[in-house]
N, C-alpha and C positions, 0 to 999 in steps of 0.2 A: 504493500500500500504506500509506503514511503517512497519507493522507487518510482511508482506511477506519478506521485505528486511532484517529485523532483523533475521527471521528464516533462510534465505539464509546465512547470515553471521555466525550464529551459526553452521549450517551444514558445512560450509567451514572450520571452526576451528576444528571440530571433524574429518572430513574426510581428511583434509590435514595432519593430524598426522599419518594416517594409510597408510601402503604400498598398492599399487594397487594389485588387484587380479591377479592370474596367468591366462593368456588368455585361457588355456585349461579348467580351472574351469568355467570361464565365458561362454565359448562355450558350455560346457556340460550342464550348467544350462539353457541356452537359448534353446538348443536342446531338453532337457527334457520338458520344458514348451510348446514349439511348438508341440512336439509329443503328449503330453497328451491333449492339446487343440484340435488338429486336430482329435484325436481319439474320443473325446467327440462330436465334431461337426458332424463327420461322423455317429456316432451312433444316434445322435439326428435327423439328416436328414433321416436316414433309418426308424426310428420309425415314423416320421411325414409322410413319403411317404406311409408306410403301413397303417397308420390310414386314410390317404386321400383315398387310394384305397378302403378300407373297406367302407368308407362313400359314395364313388362314386357308389360302387356296390349296397349298400342299397338304394340309391337314384334312380338308374335305375330300381330296382325291384319295388319300390314304384310308379314310373312313369308308369310302365307296369300295375300294379294293378289299378291305377287310370284310365287309358285308358280303361281297361276292364270294370270297374265299370260304367264309363260314357257311354260306348256303351250299356251296359245292361239297364241302366236307360233310355236312349233315346228310347229304343225299347218298353217301356211301354206307351201306348197311354193315354193321359189325365193326365199324372203325373204332368205336368207343365202347369196349366191352364193359367198362365200369358203369356206364349209363344203363346197360341191360341188367347188370347185377342190381343196381339201385331199383330199377322197376320191378325186378323179380322179388327183391326184399320187401318192397312196398306191397306187392300182391300177397306175399306170405304173411305180412303183418295184418293186412286186411282180413285174410282168412282166419288168422288166430283170433282177431277181435270178433269176427262173426261167430266162430265156434264158442267163444266165451259168452257171447251175448245169448246164444241159443241154449247153452248148457246151464 
């Protein structure tokens, strides 16, 4: 805290000796800064949007391909034996439940 106060006092000694800048120079400097910053941000946003659109398109193509692949794989009988086992187990459980309900 003391160091900050010492720096502030040194700055005041230096800048109190200088005359203030002309308001037009200050306005021009601020205008230039704002202009270049806004141009950079606009360019950055445009690039980010283009990249996002490209990624979105690639993702939609991939989703369509995955859907097509899944439908082709589902059409092959016996490809997933664990699915058949689950359906057999579910049928067995239904039979057990029916037998218990009847008995």
